[in-house]
C-alpha positions as CSV (number, residue, x, y, z in Angstrom):
1,X,-0.6,-28.7,-17.6
2,X,-4.3,-29.2,-18.6
3,X,-6.3,-30.8,-15.8
4,X,-10.0,-31.6,-15.7
5,X,-12.9,-32.2,-13.3
6,X,-16.4,-33.1,-13.2
7,X,-18.9,-30.3,-13.0
8,X,-22.5,-31.5,-12.6
9,X,-21.4,-34.5,-14.6
10,X,-19.7,-32.4,-17.3
11,X,-16.1,-32.7,-17.9
12,X,-14.3,-29.4,-17.7
13,X,-10.6,-28.7,-18.7
14,X,-8.6,-26.3,-16.9
15,X,-5.2,-25.0,-16.0
16,X,-4.0,-23.7,-12.4
17,X,-0.8,-21.6,-12.8
18,X,1.2,-20.7,-9.6
19,X,2.3,-16.8,-9.1
20,X,5.8,-16.2,-9.7
21,X,5.5,-14.0,-6.5
22,X,4.7,-16.8,-4.0
23,X,4.0,-14.3,-0.8
24,X,1.0,-12.9,-2.8
25,X,-1.2,-15.8,-4.7
26,X,-4.5,-14.1,-4.7
27,X,-6.5,-16.4,-7.2
28,X,-8.0,-14.9,-10.4
29,X,-10.5,-17.1,-12.6
30,X,-10.4,-16.5,-16.2
31,X,-13.6,-17.2,-18.4
32,X,-13.0,-17.0,-22.2
33,X,-15.4,-15.9,-24.9
34,X,-17.4,-17.9,-27.7
35,X,-15.7,-20.2,-29.9
36,X,-12.3,-19.6,-28.1
37,X,-10.6,-21.6,-25.4
38,X,-8.4,-20.9,-22.4
39,X,-5.1,-20.9,-24.5
40,X,-6.3,-18.6,-27.4
41,X,-8.2,-16.3,-25.1
42,X,-5.8,-16.0,-22.1
43,X,-2.4,-17.8,-22.6
44,X,-1.4,-16.8,-26.4
45,X,-2.2,-13.1,-25.5
46,X,0.0,-13.6,-22.7
47,X,-2.6,-12.8,-20.0
48,X,-1.6,-16.0,-17.7
49,X,2.1,-14.7,-17.9
50,X,1.1,-11.3,-17.1
51,X,-1.0,-11.9,-14.1
52,X,1.3,-14.6,-12.7
53,X,4.1,-12.1,-12.7
54,X,2.0,-9.8,-11.0
55,X,1.6,-12.3,-8.1
56,X,-1.7,-13.9,-9.0
57,X,-2.7,-17.6,-8.9
58,X,-4.2,-18.1,-12.6
59,X,-7.1,-20.4,-13.0
60,X,-8.3,-20.6,-16.6
61,X,-10.7,-23.3,-18.0
62,X,-12.4,-24.2,-21.3
63,X,-16.1,-23.5,-21.2
64,X,-18.3,-26.7,-21.8
65,X,-18.5,-27.3,-25.7
66,X,-15.3,-25.6,-26.2
67,X,-11.6,-26.5,-26.2
68,X,-10.7,-29.6,-24.3
69,X,-14.0,-29.5,-22.2
70,X,-16.9,-31.9,-23.0
71,X,-19.1,-31.3,-26.0
72,X,-22.9,-31.0,-25.6
73,X,-25.4,-30.5,-28.2
74,X,-28.7,-29.6,-26.3
75,X,-29.0,-25.7,-26.1
76,X,-30.5,-26.0,-22.8
77,X,-27.0,-27.2,-21.6
78,X,-25.6,-24.0,-22.3
79,X,-27.8,-21.7,-20.4
80,X,-25.8,-19.1,-18.7
81,X,-26.6,-20.0,-15.3
82,X,-25.3,-23.4,-16.0
83,X,-22.2,-22.3,-17.5
84,X,-21.7,-19.9,-14.4
85,X,-22.1,-23.2,-12.2
86,X,-19.1,-24.5,-14.0
87,X,-17.0,-21.6,-12.8
88,X,-18.4,-21.9,-9.4
89,X,-18.0,-25.7,-9.1
90,X,-14.2,-25.2,-10.4
91,X,-13.7,-22.6,-7.4
92,X,-15.3,-25.3,-5.1
93,X,-13.0,-27.9,-6.7
94,X,-9.8,-26.1,-6.0
95,X,-11.0,-25.2,-2.5
96,X,-10.7,-21.6,-3.1
97,X,-12.9,-19.3,-0.9
98,X,-13.0,-16.3,-3.0
99,X,-11.4,-15.2,-6.4
100,X,-11.3,-12.2,-8.6
101,X,-13.1,-13.2,-11.8
102,X,-12.5,-11.7,-15.3
103,X,-14.6,-12.9,-18.5
104,X,-14.3,-11.8,-21.9
105,X,-17.3,-11.5,-24.3
106,X,-19.5,-14.5,-23.5
107,X,-17.2,-15.2,-20.6
108,X,-18.3,-11.8,-19.3
109,X,-21.7,-12.6,-19.6
110,X,-21.1,-15.9,-17.4
111,X,-18.9,-14.0,-15.0
112,X,-21.9,-11.7,-14.3
113,X,-24.2,-14.5,-13.8
114,X,-21.6,-16.1,-11.4
115,X,-21.3,-12.9,-9.5
116,X,-25.2,-12.5,-9.2
117,X,-25.8,-16.0,-8.3
118,X,-22.6,-16.4,-6.0
119,X,-21.6,-13.1,-4.7
120,X,-19.6,-14.6,-1.7
121,X,-17.2,-16.2,-4.3
122,X,-16.4,-13.3,-6.2
123,X,-14.2,-10.5,-4.8
124,X,-13.8,-8.4,-7.8
125,X,-15.3,-8.7,-11.3
126,X,-13.9,-7.7,-14.9
127,X,-15.9,-7.6,-17.9
128,X,-14.0,-7.6,-21.0
129,X,-15.8,-7.1,-24.5
130,X,-19.1,-6.5,-23.1
131,X,-20.9,-3.4,-22.2
132,X,-24.7,-2.6,-21.8
133,X,-25.5,-5.5,-24.0
134,X,-25.6,-7.6,-20.9
135,X,-28.9,-6.0,-20.1
136,X,-30.0,-5.1,-23.8
137,X,-28.9,-7.8,-25.8
138,X,-28.8,-11.7,-25.8
139,X,-25.4,-12.0,-26.9
140,X,-24.3,-12.8,-30.6
141,X,-26.9,-12.9,-33.4
142,X,-28.6,-16.5,-34.0
143,X,-27.1,-16.0,-37.5
144,X,-23.7,-17.2,-35.9
145,X,-25.4,-20.5,-35.0
146,X,-26.3,-21.0,-38.8
147,X,-22.8,-20.0,-39.7
148,X,-21.5,-23.0,-37.6
149,X,-23.8,-25.3,-39.5
150,X,-22.9,-23.9,-42.9
151,X,-21.2,-26.3,-45.2
152,X,-18.1,-24.2,-45.6
153,X,-17.0,-20.6,-45.2
154,X,-17.6,-20.1,-48.8
155,X,-21.3,-20.6,-48.3
156,X,-21.5,-17.3,-46.1
157,X,-21.4,-13.7,-47.4
158,X,-22.3,-11.9,-44.1
159,X,-19.2,-10.5,-42.5
160,X,-19.8,-11.4,-38.9
161,X,-21.0,-14.8,-39.9
162,X,-17.8,-15.2,-41.7
163,X,-15.6,-13.9,-39.0
164,X,-16.9,-16.4,-36.5
165,X,-17.1,-19.3,-38.7
166,X,-13.4,-18.5,-39.8
167,X,-12.4,-18.3,-36.1
168,X,-14.2,-21.6,-35.3
169,X,-12.6,-23.4,-38.1
170,X,-9.2,-21.8,-37.3
171,X,-9.5,-23.1,-33.6
172,X,-10.8,-26.5,-34.7
173,X,-13.9,-26.4,-32.8
174,X,-16.7,-28.6,-32.9
175,X,-19.0,-26.5,-34.6
176,X,-22.3,-28.4,-33.9
177,X,-21.5,-27.7,-30.2
178,X,-21.0,-23.8,-30.7
179,X,-24.4,-23.8,-32.8
180,X,-26.1,-25.3,-29.5
181,X,-24.0,-22.7,-27.4
182,X,-25.3,-19.8,-29.2
183,X,-29.0,-20.9,-29.1
184,X,-28.6,-21.8,-25.5
185,X,-26.6,-18.9,-23.9
186,X,-29.0,-16.0,-24.7
187,X,-29.9,-14.8,-21.2
188,X,-29.8,-11.4,-20.0
189,X,-29.5,-9.6,-16.6
190,X,-31.9,-6.8,-15.9
191,X,-30.7,-3.5,-14.5
192,X,-31.8,-4.4,-11.0
193,X,-29.9,-7.6,-11.1
194,X,-26.9,-5.6,-12.2
195,X,-27.4,-3.2,-9.3
196,X,-27.4,-6.2,-6.9
197,X,-23.8,-7.0,-7.9
198,X,-22.0,-5.2,-5.1
199,X,-18.2,-6.1,-5.6
200,X,-15.9,-3.9,-7.4
201,X,-16.3,-4.1,-11.2
202,X,-14.3,-2.9,-14.1
203,X,-16.0,-2.9,-17.7
204,X,-13.4,-2.6,-20.5
205,X,-14.5,-2.2,-24.1
206,X,-12.6,-1.5,-27.2
207,X,-13.5,2.1,-28.7
208,X,-14.0,0.3,-32.0
209,X,-16.0,-2.8,-30.5
210,X,-19.3,-2.9,-32.4
211,X,-20.4,-6.0,-30.6
212,X,-20.1,-5.3,-26.8
213,X,-22.3,-2.1,-26.5
214,X,-21.6,1.0,-24.2
215,X,-19.2,0.2,-21.1
216,X,-20.1,3.4,-19.4
217,X,-23.8,2.8,-19.3
218,X,-23.2,-0.6,-17.8
219,X,-20.3,0.5,-15.4
220,X,-22.9,3.2,-14.0
221,X,-25.5,0.2,-13.3
222,X,-23.0,-1.5,-10.8
223,X,-22.8,0.0,-7.4
224,X,-19.0,-0.1,-7.7
225,X,-18.5,-0.1,-11.3
226,X,-15.9,1.9,-13.4
227,X,-15.2,1.8,-17.3
228,X,-12.1,1.3,-19.2
229,X,-11.9,2.2,-22.7
230,X,-9.3,0.4,-24.9
231,X,-8.3,3.0,-27.5
232,X,-8.6,2.0,-31.2
233,X,-9.4,-1.6,-30.6
234,X,-12.2,-3.6,-32.0
235,X,-13.8,-6.8,-30.3
236,X,-11.2,-9.2,-31.5
237,X,-8.1,-7.1,-31.0
238,X,-8.9,-5.5,-27.6
239,X,-8.0,-9.0,-25.9
240,X,-4.5,-8.6,-25.5
241,X,-4.1,-5.0,-25.5
242,X,-1.5,-3.3,-23.2
243,X,-4.0,-0.7,-22.0
244,X,-6.5,-3.3,-21.1
245,X,-3.6,-5.2,-19.3
246,X,-2.5,-2.1,-17.1
247,X,-6.0,-1.1,-16.4
248,X,-6.7,-4.5,-15.2
249,X,-3.6,-5.0,-12.9
250,X,-4.3,-1.3,-11.6
251,X,-8.1,-2.3,-10.8
252,X,-7.1,-5.4,-9.3
253,X,-4.5,-3.7,-6.8
254,X,-7.2,-1.1,-6.0
255,X,-9.7,-3.9,-5.1
256,X,-7.4,-5.9,-3.3
257,X,-5.9,-2.8,-1.2
258,X,-2.3,-3.6,-2.6
259,X,0.1,-0.7,-2.8
260,X,-0.4,1.6,-5.8
261,X,1.8,0.9,-8.9
262,X,2.4,-3.0,-7.8
263,X,2.4,-5.2,-11.0
C-alpha cells in the first residue's frame, strides 16, 4: 500500500514492505532513477520481492517530481542535497536508526549524497547504474530536459533524447517536473568526498552501460568499495538482472555479517 509523508513540506509517496522472514528484518531503502518511480524501478523487476524474501524490510519511495510524489517546477528544488534529505527524512519518519541504501542511476547519485551528509543513517551503500561519472559528470545531458519539453516524440532525432522521452511518456510522467529535475540535480562529489564515505559500498554497472561510467574507478575511490560488472546489460536492462540481484544479496550478507550463502 502506498503511503505518504511530508519531507520539508513536500509530499513524498512510499511503500514499506515487511520481510517474509520476520526474525531478520534489516531495513533497506531503495531510491529510483530519473523518470522512473518505485514501482517501475523496484516492484516490477521484482527487487522488492527478492529483498523481502531474503529477510529485508523494504522501503521504496517516489522521488519528488516523480510517480505519486509532489511535482515541483523550480530546478533548485531538485538539487541532489534536497533529494537526499527526502531519503533521510523518510528514514526518520519511519523511526529507523540505520538502513542499507540502494540507488539506481540518479537514485545512486542521491544515495551517495545521503551517505556523505548522514553517515550514521547508512550502514551499507549500493550504487547501481552509476560509475565514475559520480565525480566526472553531472548526470544526464541537459538535452534530456529539452526532450521533455518537445511537442512530441516525433520532434526528436537524438537517440538518447528519444529513449528518455519515450520512457517518460510510457510512465505518464509530469514532463515539466522532469525537465526541472534534470536542470536542478546536476551536482557531483569530488574524490575527497567519495573517500569520506566509509561504509561498505558496492558499485554495480552493466558492461554495455554507456551512461554510468567506469564502476572500477569509482569503487577504488571508496575506502571499502567493490565493483560488480553486470554482463551484457546496458543502462536500462541491468536493473532487474539476476547477476545484479545475486551480487547485491551476497554484498548485503557480507556487510551485515550474515552467514555466507543466505538469501
